[in-house]
Every structure is written in structure tokens, then in C-alpha cells.
N, C-alpha and C positions, 0 to 999 in steps of 0.2 A: 863056406859062401858066410860071405860077413853078417853084421846082424840089419844094415841097412836092407839088405836083399831075400831076410827071412822074412823080416817086415814085408816086406814088395808080394811076397809069395804067400803072407798069411792070407788064407781064408776068411777067417773071420774077419781082418782090415778091412778087406775086402769088400766084404760086404757090409762094414759097416762103414764105410765111403760108398757106397752103393746106396745102402736107405738117405747120405745126407738128400742126396736128390727125391726122393722121396717120403720127404716129413713134411709135415702137417700142421699146422698150429688148432687151435683151436676157432680159432677166430672164422679159417677155411671150412670149418664142419660149422660153422653156427651159419656164415650167412648163404652159405651151400639152401642151406638146412629152411630158410627161409626163403628163399628165394625159389626152391620146390613148390608148391605148393600155390605160390600165384602162377608159376607157367601149365598147372594139374587145371587150375582154372581158365587160365586166355585157353586151350584145346578142347575145353572138354564141352563145347558144344559143335565142333569138328570130329569128336571120336565119336557122338553120337550119329551127327547127322554126312557130311562129307567123306571121313577116312572111317566111316564107319565096318568097310568090307578090308583096311588093315589096319582096328585099332590098335591088336598086338604090339605089330611091327611098330607105327607110331608111336608106337609108346617107350619099349624100350629102344628105339634110337632117340629119343627124346631124354631115356636118364643114361643116354651113352654121354651126353652135353652137361650134364651136371656134374657124370665124373672126372670130364673136363676140367671142366670148372674151376672143382675142389684145388686145384694148383694155383688158383688165382693170384694170389697170395706171393705166390715162388717166379713162375716164367707169364706175368703178367698181360704182357703182349705177346707172347706165344700160346696160349692158352687165344684171346681176340682171333687171334687169325687160323688159327684150327678150330674156334666155334665161329668165324665167317664161314670155315670149310663145309663145318656142320650143318649149317645155314644151307645153301647153297643148293649142298645135297638131299637138303628132306622135301624139293618139289618133283624134282627128278621121278625119285623113289616110290616118292606114293601118289605126284597126280601127271607120271609121263611125262613131264616136260619140265624147259627150265626156270620156269617162270609160272607163276599161274594160271590157267587155261582163261583163256580169254574173255569164255561165257562165267565164271566165276568171278561173280564181283561182289562187292561186298551188300547187304540188303537186311535192314534193320531188322522189318519184318519179316523178315525167316533168319531164326535166330539159329536153326542148324543146314543152314548153310554159308556160314561164317567161315571163306579158310584160311586158313592156320599157320603159319611158317613160329620155328622157335626165335622168341624173343625176349624171354626175361636174362637168360644168358649172355643174350647180349648184349645189355644193359648195362646187368654184376659186371663183367669182364670192359663195358666201356668203361665206368666208372670208375674200377683199379688202377687201368691203365689212365687214364687223369690222375689218378692221385699220387702216382709214382712215376714214370713219364714225366720228362722234360715237353713243353708250352709242345713246340712245334711236330716233333712226334709223337706225342700223342692226337696231337690237330689230323697224321698224315692218317691215324689208322682210323679214327673215325669218319674217317669222307669216305673210304669202301666201305663201313657199318648204313651209313646212309644209302650210299648208291645201290646196293645190292637189294638190302630191303624194298626200298624202293621199285629198283627194275620187275622184283617179285613181284610183288602190293601188284603194282601199275601194268603187268602182264605185257613185261616189256616199251610202255606208253606209259611213260612219267609226264608226256604235256597233256595228256586226254583224260588222267585224274589226279589234277594237284595238291587237290588237299590230300593224295599222298603222300606227295611230296613235304606240303607242311607241317605233315604230324611224324614224317620220318621223322625231318629236320630237329622238332620239339623233341622230342622218343629221345635220339638219341643226344642231340647237343644242350641237353637239358641233365642228361645221365653225365656225360663229359665234364659238362658247365658244374656239377653239384662234387662232383669224383674230383674239380679242381680246387673248391673248394675246402674237403678234406684234406685231401696232399697239404696244406698252406696250412690249415690251423693243425694238422701233426704234424707238422715242417715248423710250425712258430712254436708250440708246445712244448719240444724236443729238444731248441734255441735254449727256449730260457730255464727247459732245464739244470742244463750247458753251463748257464752263464750265472743262477742258482749255483754250482756245485762251484763253476772258479774264484767267485766269488768268497764262497765259503774258505775258497783254500786260499787265496790272498785275505782275504779276511784275515783266518791263523797264521801264516808264514806273518805278518804284524804285529802283531800281537806277541809271538814268540820273540820276532827282531825286538820290542820292548821291553819283555820278560828280562832280554841278556840288561839291555843295556842300565836295566835298574836295579839288575844283581847286581851291577858294577856298586854302581854307585851305592847299594846299599850293605858291600862286599869293604867298597874306603870305608862311610862312616863307621863301621864297626869296630876296624882297626884304627879308626882313631880313637875311639869310646878308650878301649884295651890302650890305645899304649899313654892316654891323659890317665886314665886310672890308676896304670901301675908308678909312670911317675906318680903324682898326685899324692898316690902312699907312701913316695919315700919319700919326701921334703915339707908332709905335711905340718914336721917338729920344726921343723927348720927354717924356712922358709912359707909357713901358712899366706901368705897373700901370694904368690905362683902356687897353691896348691888350691885356693882358690878360685884362682883365672883356669885352672884345669878341670876346674867341678864345674865350672857356665862352661868350657866348652865344650863336654861330654855332658848339658845337661841340654844345647842349641844341637848340634850332631842330633842327638836322640831321639830328638824334637820336629829332626827332618828326616832322620832312617823312621820315624814311627812314618809320618804324611806319603812318603815316600811307596811301603811296605799297603797303607791303604788302598796302595793306587793297581800295585796287583794282584789282589783283589779279582777274581773272575776273569785274571788273564791264565789260556796253555803254556809253563812256562817249557820249555825245548825240554828236551831227555837230556841233551851232551847242549851248553848252553856256550855258547865263544865267547873268554871275556878278552877286552884290551887296558891294558892302562893307561889309553890316553885321554886323558879325559872328554867327554861328552862336549859339541861345540852349543852355542847357546846366544842371546843378543848380543853378548857382547864378541861374538862371532863374527857380526851381518856384515861389519863394510870389506872383510876378505872376499865372502860370500856375493856380494854385491860386483866388487871389485871383478873377481875370476866371470862373471855372469857380461860386465861390462868388457872385460878381452873377450867375449864372442862376438863380439860384435852386438851388443843388445845396449838401448839405452835409458839404463836404470835412472832414476828421482829418487833421492830414500825425505820422508819428510816423520820426523817425529814432534806431537805434541806433548803438552804435563808434566809432572817430571817424574823419573821414576825412580819405580819401586824395586821392593829387596822382591826379585822374583824364587823361588823355588828352583833346582836346577829342572828340574823333567819338566814345570812349566816353562822354564825359557829356553827347553832344549827342541820342546814339542813346537813353541812358539818357531825358535829356527829352522827347524823342520819345514813348519808352515810356509816359510818364504822361499825355504828352496824349490822344495814342491813345485811351490807355483809360479819364480821362478822358473825355473828349468821345463813346464808347462810353455813358457814364449817361447825360450827356445826351442826349444822344440817343434811344436805348431804354427811357429811364430817365425821363426830366427832373425839372421842380423840385420840390423832394419826397424826392429822395432820400438819401442819406447815402452817402458815397465815406471807403473809409480809403485812405490809404497809405500804406506801412507801404517807406521804406528802412534797408537795414541796411549793417555795413561792414564789412565784415571783413579779415586781412592782406593780400590775393591777392585780390579781388572784392567786387562789389555788387549784392546783391540785393535788389529791388521788387518787393513787391505791392500790387494793385491790387485792390480791392473792390466789391462793391456792397450792398445789399440789398435789392434790387429791387423799393422800395417804390412805389408808383404806378406800376407798370407797367403800359400802354397794351395789352393783348388782343388788339391789332390787332394782326395784323400787318404788320414794316416792309418794306416791301418794295424799299425802298432796301438793306438788312440784306445784303449778299452776304459783308460778311467778307476782303474785298480787303485796305479797310486792319491790318490784324491779319496780314497776307500778306504785303503789306508788308515792314509793321515786323519779324516771325521771315526775313527777310530779309536786314534792318538791320540784326539782331540776330545772324543767324550770318557775317555776311561780321565783324563784329567778335570772330568771336571765342567765344560767348556761346550759348545759350540760354535758352526759351522755350516756355512751357506759356498753354492758358489751356480756361474751360470755365465752365460749369454752376457754383454755389457756393450750398445751397441754395433760397430763392427767387432770389439774383439774381445772380454774374459775376464771376470773377477770374479776373485777369491778376497771371500769378508769372514773372520772366525774372533771367537771373542774367549779369553783366558785367565781363569781366578789366580790372583796372584801368588796366592798359601794355600796350600790343600788342604782340603777337610777329614775330620776321619772316615768320613761314607765317600770321598778324594770327588763330593761338589762343592760348589763356590753358594 
């Protein structure tokens, strides 16, 4: 006998699988425990009056309904169907009629003549179906709940007691509406929790990417510093001028490396960072980026104002990524035929970038992949560099605007 066959015939595993079908949650017990006292209050006048001759049987039959109700969370539709059958059997068993006898009518002046059928079990089951089932399936199950209770209470003549019909619709309809509200609220909470987890994962991935890219820059800076230090030491007596130049390079590169290291604070470094010998693209490479986007059919206009200043490598790379992400979104969400403008404004201590499109030829179909994680990752990158970014609709199109410091400080902010 194979291991799989042994597992199939293992009594303990069979019992475990069987037990899974009957496993209840704390919520199931709490909801049922809260509904039971309400039903007892509802049946008490009848137990002391019209059901006094069979009060024990009626009470036992009522409790059987709450045993069924315990599984409302696991099998909501089946439980509602069973409880409707349970409700329908109450009158034939205890009143010896398919519906309430014609003479048994509601009379508020005679408290102990009030007729009774199970009600709160049905209401709780309807709430559960409304919250966990689709719109139309829940409506289809609620219709017999309204019809059955109406026919029973009106002795099969609903047109002669219209207020019973209104009461049944209000009770069952209200329970269904409350269930829909609970279900939509629960779904929204779950979606928000999932979205937060996905956003956190996207931010963590982007942080890992930034750490890897900055690792390349710092490694390069340290290598250059060591080479210039070794070379300067060898020629310090023979060629002091060249040695002084080597020290100047070490000072500049060391300062740049210190600024880059400050940007690493607060970032999570990946366990196995991937390194690349290819230099990081910066604003100097933006023409190649724009040419590539233009070749995809997007008309891109580049406008630069102000005198270009010296950028830290990481700032230039962030600026490049900002333009890249913005134009990628234009290409993906608007497509060929769109018109985009890239404005780069140089100020004394800051760089402003603005990318906008006209929204022309935008597809009316929703893009299921448009989650916005690219922009969220870009926001993290810009904030690490001490910058500011914002985005949103602009007319029929979309606009991304950001500000970056020209140089980093020890705190990573301008």
C-alpha cells in the first residue's frame, strides 16, 4: 500500500476532514447566543397563551432552529433554506394547519393570544445571506422568506391583512439591506488591508532597488578614492602638483559618497544586492529616453529653462526616473497619438520637473494593471532625496510635478 493510500484510509485524517465541515467560529456562537434570547422574548406570550398546551415541544422545536443557525457563517444559503422549512413546519405541528388558523389573529388588547412562528432565526439568516452572497442570489432567497411569513401570519389571505405584508417586507427587507451593508463594509475593509499590504510590498521593493543602485555608486566612489590615494602617495615627492590633484579628487568623491550614504539611512538593504557596471542614467540621458518614447508614437516636447547646475548622481538619476515613469504612464495609459510635455526648470538650489499629457486617444476601457505602484515607488525615491512630488488629473490628461534639491545634505533633505 502506498503512502497516499494509507493517508486515504487513515481514520484520524478522515475524522479531521469531517470535523472541518462542522467547525464553528466564536462569531457563530456569539450571534446565535444574542438572537436566542430575543426569540424567547418573542415566543413567551404564546407559550403562556395559545401554546400553553404544548409549550415544551414548542420550545424544543424553537431551539432546534438555533442549532441550525450555528452554521450560518459556514453555509449561509443552506441554513436559510433549512430555517424556512423549520418556520413552515411550526404551524402544521403546533396549530394543526398549514397557516395560522383563521380565527387566530393578532389582537394587541389580548397579550396572550398573540400567534407565534419562528422569526429571529430567519432574520439573522437573511442578514448573513445578504452579507455573504451575491445581490441576485440573496434577493431570490429573501423572496420566499417574505412570502412564507406573510402567508402564515395572514392565514393564507394576505390581501385581507395588508399591514402584515408591509411588516414582513420591512422586517425581511431591512435584514437583507443591513446584511448588504455589513458585507460591503467587510469587503471594503479587506480590500483596504490587502491594498496596504501590496503598497507596503511595493515600497519595500522600491527601497531595495534604490539601495542596490546607491550601492553601485558608493562602491565606485570608494574604489576611486583608494586608487587616487595609492597613486598620490607614490608621486607625492616626484610630482606634488599631480599628488595635490589626486587629493582634490579624493575630497570631492568622498564628499559625494558621504552625501550618498546619508540617502541610505532608513532604507532596507537587500540580502543579495545585484550590482551592475553600467552607469546610472541621469538627466544627461533624457534625450535618449524621449527619443525612445517618440518612436512609440507619443509626441514629446522637451522644454528647459534656467541655467543647468551640478547635480548629485542620485538626484540626477531620480530626475531621470521621474521623467521615465511619467512618460511610461503616458505611453501605457494614453498610447500613440498622445502629446506630452516635459518641463525642466533649473533654480539656484532646486530642480523642478513637470510632465503632462493632453489625454488624447485615451482608451475608455479601464486598465486593470493601473495600480499606481510605479508612482508610489517614485514618491518614495523622491522623498529619500529630500524632494517633493505630486500628481493628478489635469483637464483630460494627467500631470506629474516634482521638486528635487540640486545637492544632498547630511539629513538627505534640502
